[in-house]
Phi, psi and omega in degrees: 000127180293154178227157182206142177232152180212134174255126186243111175295138180270128173252099185101176185291141172201138176232119176297318181300316178296316179297317180295316180297319177299313184292326177298330183260002182274098190309317184304319185225035188307131174273165184295130181281160176091196183075196182292120181294346183258014176229123176255119180254140180221144174235120188211167177260129183290131177281355179279314184225006176062027171268159179275143184226140170253136181226144170233130183239132175231168181235132177230100183055246186262022180228148169258136178252122182247122174244131185229152172218148179161174186272351187257205181283099187281335175295319175294321178295324178297321177294327176295320177298317177303318182291313188283348171257005181059032179276353181266010184255134170281103187257021180296338177270355183296316179301331180294335175297319175294328176295326181277337186223105184297336178289320175293325176300321177297317178295322178296322178289328179289331180233068186296123178079010181284134168239141186307133177206175177142328176237141183283338185193164173300325178301311180292326177294319179295318178297322177298320180301320178293313183296329184266358178297125179053031182222136177299145185304314179299324179292317179297322178297322178293319177301318179297314180300318179297320177300317181296316181296316187279326191228356178276184181241098175054047175100349178270151177299147181302137173296157183305318181293324177293323179293318179297317179299318180294320178294313181295333178273001180069030185267356181262120179264080183235146183284157170059222183265015183302317178301317179298316181292321178296323179296318178297320176298313181298319179295319178297323178295319182291333177280349180098358182294320183267052180250128186303304179301322180296313181294323180293325183283338183285148168303143186304314183297323178295317180297316179298316181299315181293322179292321180293342179281349178281126180305128178093352181258119180249190183300318179297316179297323178300315175305309186294321181296317182287318189272320183256335179273306177278345180058042172295140189269342187224047173246134181265128177300146180244345186225031182259093187296326180292328176292318178300320178296322180289324175300314178299319181293315187276324189250351180111151187294341180266002182287145180247124184309310185299327178284315178301321187287347179301326182283353181271344183304144000264038180231044183296320178298315182299315180298317180297318179295320178296320178293321177296320178295321178298317180295319181294323176299325183277321190255334186051038185284344178274354178086000000 
């Protein structure tokens, strides 16, 4: 099995321990809790060539050390790890957002060194959106785990072609139109639409339009795919009702998200994710 290592200098604050703890508690894609708190392990499907990859990430002072193994293009997979841990972002300006907004400063203190993470790729984020439609989050998380066990590769989410084969063979025991929607997501991934670098490079409105054309993907899913799947740093959610509720709670009932978020640039996505994390810590509404 081929191996690859990469050292990533950190520009701005980052804490592996905080990121790992967040991901362990992130119900949709929770990683296994426990073990060495200074090692984050991930098993994922590469969006470059759809091979399975194992990664171990550690932190040494101002650098992240990424070690990978797998049969595919591991240099491309290393870049994917940088994206899904937001390690490819120059975050030296992120603390200044807290200086401009004391509520964001509170969120930064609650999650010291956190950078948005949770989904390995836009493809996995889109699949999660389908699994969680009209379904409680813990139940959708179980459906996702079952998919990985039955059709994934040693702990990685099923590659798009494997998912399509399972759907066409009638092997997915999923309610409603979820198999149809998952097939549309897998097909979109194979065409390159659900590719992190591609979505980041597109104008936001074009990316939203193309995502909304995928069967089963609506406005909320589009937000999640761009912000949590592609890990874009400065896109504002448009259909996240829990974020709107948190804005009302934190800033007052007459506050308007778009106006409040002006002080968050160029980290509007990060600020929104921090507020949602703050809300979940308080309410545990996702289960």
